C-alpha angles and dihedrals in degrees: 000000000000119000118224109237120219118236114296091211127045122194119189129175111221130193117257090245137092088263086078092071100068090040090055092047091052092047096052091046090051093046093051095043088055110122089237089071103056092158092066107110126194088257093054092046093048092049092047090049093050095047093044090052089051093051093047094045090050092049091051096043101040103039126068133221138049097273112125122245125229128226117205119189117186118190109211131187087244098044133291141302123210124195131183116200123201136169097248112096093197117110116263096229131278114332095158108125090213092058123113108287099200110154115256120255105280090220094058121091093208137046103073104090099080090040089056091049092050094047101042103037126077089225137357141172147125138254137189117254133194090266103030129304144318121220114198148176135187130213125195118231109253117217113253112253116263115226 
């Protein structure tokens, strides 16, 4: 008997408000807890949820306008890729893994999101799109622990 696989790619339009962050967190958790991704461990899911929230929060905070943002979650055999699309073509900051990794000023409330994405993802970056940019990260699927 063949199983019906759920969609390998999810695209969701989110409001350009802070309300988009918990929606995105719930979506990535749901996508990775899908039975078609048995390799997704709690650690992978928690990391994906954290990094997705960072990307969405950055898109809301650092882009102007009322245009919605788009969350794209692609479930891959080797893990997942998450993209956040916004209407601002400007680069999001430095996502280059070879960049200077000095710790952020401990007295500042901001400046850790992109550092988290660079440190916890297997790859990350940004690219221009027809209507702005996409900022993305990938996570490998970690094998489930054997007990």
